[in-house]
C-alpha positions in Angstrom: -43.1 -143.6 -82.6 -46.4 -143.5 -84.6 -46.0 -139.8 -85.5 -42.5 -140.5 -86.7 -43.8 -143.1 -89.0 -46.7 -141.1 -90.5 -45.2 -137.6 -90.6 -43.5 -136.0 -93.6 -44.2 -135.1 -97.2 -46.7 -136.9 -99.3 -46.8 -135.9 -103.0 -50.5 -137.0 -103.0 -51.4 -134.5 -100.2 -50.9 -130.8 -101.0 -51.3 -129.9 -97.4 -48.1 -131.7 -96.3 -44.7 -129.9 -96.0 -41.6 -131.2 -97.7 -39.4 -130.8 -94.5 -37.3 -133.3 -92.7 -39.0 -135.4 -90.0 -37.1 -135.3 -86.7 -36.5 -138.1 -84.3 -39.2 -137.1 -81.9 -38.1 -139.5 -79.2 -34.6 -137.9 -79.0 -36.2 -134.7 -77.9 -37.8 -136.3 -74.8 -35.0 -135.5 -72.4 -37.0 -133.7 -69.8 -35.0 -130.4 -70.3 -37.1 -127.3 -70.9 -34.9 -124.9 -69.1 -34.9 -121.5 -70.9 -38.0 -122.3 -73.0 -40.6 -119.5 -73.3 -44.2 -120.5 -72.5 -47.2 -118.2 -73.1 -50.4 -118.7 -71.0 -53.4 -117.6 -73.0 -55.2 -115.2 -70.6 -58.6 -115.3 -72.2 -58.9 -119.1 -71.8 -57.6 -119.2 -68.3 -60.1 -116.5 -67.2 -63.0 -117.7 -69.3 -66.3 -118.2 -67.6 -66.4 -121.6 -69.2 -63.5 -122.8 -67.1 -64.6 -124.3 -63.8 -62.6 -123.4 -60.7 -61.1 -126.8 -60.1 -60.0 -127.0 -63.7 -58.4 -123.6 -63.5 -56.7 -124.6 -60.2 -55.3 -127.8 -61.7 -54.0 -126.0 -64.8 -52.4 -123.2 -62.8 -50.5 -125.8 -60.7 -49.4 -127.6 -63.9 -48.1 -124.3 -65.3 -46.2 -123.7 -62.1 -44.5 -127.1 -62.6 -43.2 -125.9 -66.0 -41.8 -122.8 -64.3 -40.1 -125.0 -61.7 -38.5 -126.9 -64.6 -36.8 -123.7 -65.7 -39.2 -122.4 -68.3 -40.0 -118.8 -68.5 -43.8 -118.4 -68.1 -45.8 -115.3 -69.1 -49.4 -114.4 -69.8 -50.3 -113.5 -73.4 -53.6 -112.0 -74.6 -55.2 -113.5 -77.8 -58.7 -112.0 -77.9 -60.0 -113.9 -80.9 -59.4 -117.2 -79.2 -62.7 -116.5 -77.3 -64.5 -116.9 -80.6 -62.8 -120.1 -81.8 -65.8 -122.2 -81.1 -68.2 -120.1 -83.1 -65.7 -119.7 -86.0 -65.1 -123.5 -86.1 -68.8 -124.3 -85.8 -69.7 -122.2 -88.8 -67.0 -123.6 -91.0 -67.7 -127.2 -90.0 -71.5 -126.8 -90.4 -71.3 -125.3 -93.9 -68.6 -127.6 -95.2 -70.2 -130.7 -93.8 -73.6 -129.7 -95.3 -71.9 -129.2 -98.7 -70.3 -132.7 -98.6 -73.5 -134.4 -97.4 -76.0 -132.4 -99.5 -77.3 -135.5 -101.4 -78.0 -137.5 -98.2 -79.4 -134.4 -96.5 -81.9 -134.2 -99.3 -82.8 -137.9 -99.4 -81.7 -139.6 -96.2 -81.9 -136.9 -93.5 -83.6 -139.2 -90.9 -80.6 -141.5 -91.1 -78.5 -139.0 -89.2 -78.6 -138.6 -85.4 -80.7 -135.7 -84.0 -77.7 -133.4 -83.3 -76.1 -134.1 -86.7 -79.4 -133.3 -88.4 -79.6 -130.0 -86.7 -76.0 -129.1 -87.6 -76.4 -130.2 -91.2 -79.6 -128.3 -91.7 -78.1 -125.2 -90.1 -75.1 -125.5 -92.4 -77.4 -125.8 -95.4 -79.2 -122.6 -94.5 -76.1 -120.6 -93.5 -75.7 -117.5 -95.7 -72.5 -117.1 -97.7 -71.5 -113.9 -95.9 -71.5 -115.8 -92.6 -69.1 -118.4 -94.0 -67.0 -115.7 -95.6 -66.8 -113.8 -92.3 -65.8 -117.0 -90.4 -63.0 -117.6 -92.9 -61.7 -114.1 -92.5 -61.9 -114.4 -88.7 -60.0 -117.7 -88.9 -57.2 -115.9 -90.8 -57.1 -113.2 -88.1 -57.1 -115.8 -85.3 -54.4 -117.8 -86.9 -52.3 -114.6 -87.3 -52.7 -113.8 -83.5 -51.7 -117.4 -82.6 -48.7 -117.4 -85.0 -47.5 -114.0 -83.8 -47.6 -115.2 -80.2 -45.7 -118.3 -81.2 -43.0 -116.1 -82.7 -42.3 -114.9 -79.2 -43.1 -118.1 -77.2 -42.0 -121.7 -77.9 -45.4 -123.0 -76.8 -48.8 -121.7 -75.7 -50.6 -123.4 -72.8 -54.3 -123.4 -71.6 -56.9 -125.8 -70.4 -57.9 -128.5 -72.8 -61.4 -128.1 -71.7 -63.2 -125.8 -69.2 -64.7 -128.9 -67.6 -63.2 -132.2 -66.4 -63.8 -135.2 -68.7 -67.6 -135.7 -69.0 -69.3 -139.0 -68.2 -70.5 -141.0 -71.2 -74.2 -140.3 -71.6 -76.7 -139.9 -74.4 -76.6 -136.6 -76.2 -79.2 -134.2 -74.8 -82.0 -133.3 -77.1 -81.6 -129.8 -78.5 -84.4 -127.6 -77.3 -82.9 -124.1 -77.3 -80.1 -121.9 -78.6 -78.1 -122.8 -75.4 -78.4 -126.5 -75.8 -77.6 -126.2 -79.6 -74.0 -125.2 -78.8 -72.4 -128.5 -78.3 -69.3 -128.7 -76.1 -68.7 -125.0 -75.8 -66.2 -125.6 -73.0 -63.7 -127.4 -75.4 -60.7 -125.1 -76.3 -59.0 -127.5 -78.8 -60.4 -125.6 -81.8 -57.9 -122.8 -81.4 -55.0 -124.8 -82.8 -57.2 -126.5 -85.4 -58.0 -123.1 -86.8 -54.4 -122.0 -86.6 -53.2 -125.2 -88.4 -50.8 -125.7 -85.5 -50.0 -128.9 -83.5 -51.2 -129.3 -80.0 -51.3 -132.0 -77.3 -53.4 -132.6 -74.2 -51.8 -134.2 -71.1 -53.4 -135.1 -67.8 -52.9 -132.5 -65.1 -55.3 -133.5 -62.3 -58.5 -135.2 -61.2 -61.7 -133.4 -60.4 -63.6 -133.8 -57.1 -65.6 -136.5 -58.9 -62.4 -138.3 -59.9 -62.5 -137.3 -63.6 -59.5 -136.3 -65.6 -58.5 -132.6 -66.2 -56.3 -131.8 -69.2 -53.5 -129.3 -69.9 -53.2 -128.3 -73.5 -49.9 -127.4 -75.1 -49.8 -125.9 -78.6 -46.8 -125.1 -80.8 -45.8 -123.6 -84.2 -46.7 -125.4 -87.4 -44.1 -128.1 -87.8 -43.2 -127.8 -84.2 -44.4 -131.1 -82.9 -41.0 -131.9 -81.5 -41.2 -128.9 -79.1 -44.8 -129.7 -78.1 -43.9 -133.3 -77.3 -40.8 -132.1 -75.4 -42.7 -129.9 -73.1 -45.5 -132.4 -72.6 -42.9 -135.2 -71.7 -41.0 -132.9 -69.3 -44.3 -132.1 -67.5 -45.3 -135.8 -67.2 -41.9 -136.7 -65.8 -42.6 -134.3 -62.9 -46.2 -135.2 -62.3 -48.2 -138.4 -61.4 -51.4 -137.8 -63.3 -50.6 -139.9 -66.4 -50.0 -142.9 -64.2 -53.4 -142.6 -62.5 -56.8 -143.9 -63.5 -60.2 -142.3 -62.6 -61.7 -144.4 -59.8 -64.8 -145.2 -61.9 -62.8 -146.4 -64.9 -63.1 -150.1 -65.7 -59.9 -151.9 -66.6 -59.7 -153.0 -70.2 
């Protein structure tokens, strides 16, 4: 309902499309029979995906097959580098936007943000240019796959939801790479819609997510697949045992 209210063309926003806004709720009929679903191989087999996450996502994909969808694996090699590509672009652009405060109020930022902003300030132009070119190539791979499949699926994250804790202090290259196990950047870079739906609980009772991505402007299809899965699974009705009721 919210998406239906905010979607559509805005003459003040050059990034919006002047296309009709569908009635998203009318697509939520639970019927995905005959739809084509691509499973991104690189993300399913990534070393960043923990076994219980992979198992939960595989079971969720099987449910989509049971609902009549055609499920196939698809290789998109550049998706392995989405985190690095996104990290470079975000660091440089944020540093540019915040350059005055970086110069005069650096200590007002949190530790991790200070590191990111300083890194972006020092990033050479060729690195930013290369990241932009790689983004274009990654987007091309994703859109070509979406020319064959109605949606692409993969884990939302290689780990279950993480407990709320203070950010660790960055002491090495490894600890500087924040949240490398998140796979949501793929569709951000491709300018394509995606959704995450619960598909299991870890051995610690923490949520696991199934990510569903679609073509630009294809929110209706993404929501349709997500809704169909949720009608055949219990996970969206369950709360982690440690969660406190609001």
